[in-house]
C-alpha positions in Angstrom: 42.8 188.3 -21.5 43.7 190.2 -24.7 44.9 193.8 -24.3 43.0 196.5 -26.3 45.1 198.3 -28.9 45.9 201.9 -27.9 46.3 203.4 -31.4 43.5 204.6 -33.7 44.8 202.1 -36.3 44.6 199.1 -33.8 41.2 200.0 -32.5 39.7 200.5 -36.0 41.4 197.4 -37.4 40.0 195.3 -34.5 36.5 196.7 -35.0 36.5 196.2 -38.8 38.0 192.7 -38.4 35.4 191.7 -35.8 32.6 193.0 -38.0 33.9 191.0 -41.0 34.3 187.8 -38.9 30.8 188.2 -37.4 29.3 188.7 -40.8 31.1 185.6 -42.1 29.8 183.6 -39.2 26.2 184.8 -39.8 26.5 184.0 -43.5 27.8 180.5 -42.8 25.0 179.9 -40.2 22.3 181.0 -42.7 23.9 178.8 -45.5 24.1 175.8 -43.1 20.5 176.0 -41.9 18.9 177.0 -45.2 21.0 175.0 -47.7 23.5 172.5 -46.3 21.4 170.8 -43.6 18.3 170.4 -45.8 20.4 169.0 -48.6 22.1 166.5 -46.3 18.7 165.5 -44.8 17.3 165.0 -48.3 20.3 163.0 -49.3 20.0 160.8 -46.2 16.2 160.3 -46.9 17.0 159.3 -50.5 19.8 156.9 -49.5 17.6 155.4 -46.7 14.8 154.8 -49.3 17.3 153.0 -51.6 18.7 150.9 -48.7 15.3 149.8 -47.4 14.2 148.9 -50.9 17.4 146.9 -51.5 16.8 145.0 -48.2 13.2 144.3 -49.0 14.0 143.2 -52.5 16.8 140.9 -51.1 14.5 138.9 -48.9 12.0 138.5 -51.7 14.5 137.2 -54.3 15.0 133.5 -54.9 18.4 132.5 -53.5 19.8 131.8 -56.9 19.4 135.4 -58.1 20.8 137.1 -55.0 24.5 137.1 -56.1 23.6 139.1 -59.3 21.5 141.5 -57.3 24.3 142.0 -54.8 26.8 142.7 -57.7 24.3 145.1 -59.3 23.9 147.1 -56.0 27.6 147.2 -55.5 28.6 148.3 -59.0 25.7 150.8 -59.7 24.8 152.1 -56.3 27.9 151.5 -54.1 25.7 149.6 -51.6 27.0 146.3 -50.2 24.8 143.6 -48.8 26.9 141.7 -46.3 26.7 138.5 -44.4 27.0 140.3 -41.1 27.8 143.8 -39.9 31.5 144.2 -39.1 32.3 145.2 -35.5 32.2 149.0 -35.0 35.4 151.0 -34.5 33.8 153.3 -32.0 35.2 156.4 -33.8 33.5 159.8 -34.0 30.2 159.4 -35.9 29.8 161.9 -38.7 26.6 164.0 -38.5 25.4 162.3 -41.7 25.3 158.9 -39.9 22.8 160.4 -37.5 20.7 161.8 -40.3 20.8 158.4 -42.1 19.9 156.6 -38.8 16.8 158.8 -38.3 15.7 158.4 -41.9 16.1 154.6 -41.7 14.1 154.5 -38.5 11.4 156.5 -40.1 11.2 154.3 -43.1 11.3 150.9 -41.2 9.4 151.9 -38.2 12.0 150.3 -36.0 15.3 151.5 -34.4 18.2 151.1 -36.7 21.8 151.8 -35.5 24.4 153.0 -38.1 27.9 151.9 -37.1 31.2 152.9 -38.5 34.2 150.7 -39.5 37.5 151.9 -40.7 39.6 149.7 -43.0 41.2 151.3 -46.0 38.3 153.7 -45.9 35.4 154.6 -43.7 32.2 152.5 -44.0 28.7 153.0 -42.6 26.9 149.8 -41.7 23.3 149.1 -40.6 21.1 146.1 -40.2 17.8 146.7 -42.0 14.7 144.9 -40.7 12.9 143.2 -43.7 10.4 140.3 -43.6 11.5 139.2 -40.1 15.2 139.3 -41.0 17.9 141.9 -40.4 19.8 142.5 -43.6 23.4 143.9 -43.2 24.0 146.9 -45.5 27.2 148.8 -45.9 27.9 152.1 -47.7 31.5 153.5 -48.2 32.0 157.1 -47.1 33.1 158.0 -50.7 29.5 157.3 -51.8 28.3 160.2 -49.6 31.2 162.3 -50.8 30.6 165.3 -48.7 33.2 166.4 -46.1 31.4 169.1 -44.2 34.0 169.5 -41.4 36.8 170.0 -44.0 34.7 172.5 -45.9 33.7 174.4 -42.8 37.3 174.5 -41.5 38.6 175.8 -44.9 35.8 178.5 -45.2 36.3 179.7 -41.7 40.1 179.7 -41.9 40.4 181.4 -45.2 37.5 183.7 -44.5 39.0 184.8 -41.2 42.4 185.4 -42.8 40.9 187.4 -45.6 38.8 189.4 -43.1 41.8 190.2 -41.1 43.9 191.2 -44.1 41.1 193.3 -45.5 40.6 195.0 -42.2 44.3 195.8 -41.9 44.6 197.2 -45.4 41.4 199.2 -45.2 42.2 200.7 -41.8 45.8 201.5 -42.9 44.4 203.3 -45.9 42.0 205.3 -43.6 44.4 206.1 -40.8 47.5 207.1 -42.8 46.1 210.5 -43.8 45.1 211.1 -40.2 48.6 210.2 -39.0 50.1 212.6 -41.5 47.7 215.4 -40.4 48.6 214.7 -36.8 52.3 215.0 -37.6 51.8 218.2 -39.5 49.9 219.8 -36.7 52.5 218.8 -34.2 
């Protein structure tokens, strides 16, 4: 259990720092629920639409044109149509994988599991049902680009440090004249 500071400086610094940190947490929560999560959901919906369209197009194409279509998807959209889904690594699933999974299920009307593989980079894989087949589709993590845990950690860490420094400087500026007055009275 943390001991409460005895001095006016310590008590005031703790109160101001706590208020700054609470305000930062509230701002982050509002930003997450009103901006970041809706943007991630929209991104997952858009990517799911492209993936389902690619799988549906794949099964309708004549076999001779499929290699060109596969190359076009890879170069222009960073979407790979595979022969099979590689075995999952069983690592921690990023929240985006869950959003993508829900969007794929909504678009296909069937359960779709997004799995992760880790080679030189992280990949998300799914088997998309189309025309009675299951088409393996892979997306590299770099296509998604966002790193929400890194961003959140940096914002919280830097924000907390700045909040503490600001609280200490502000409280020092406020309590110094009181300390001088106390010494003069004594």
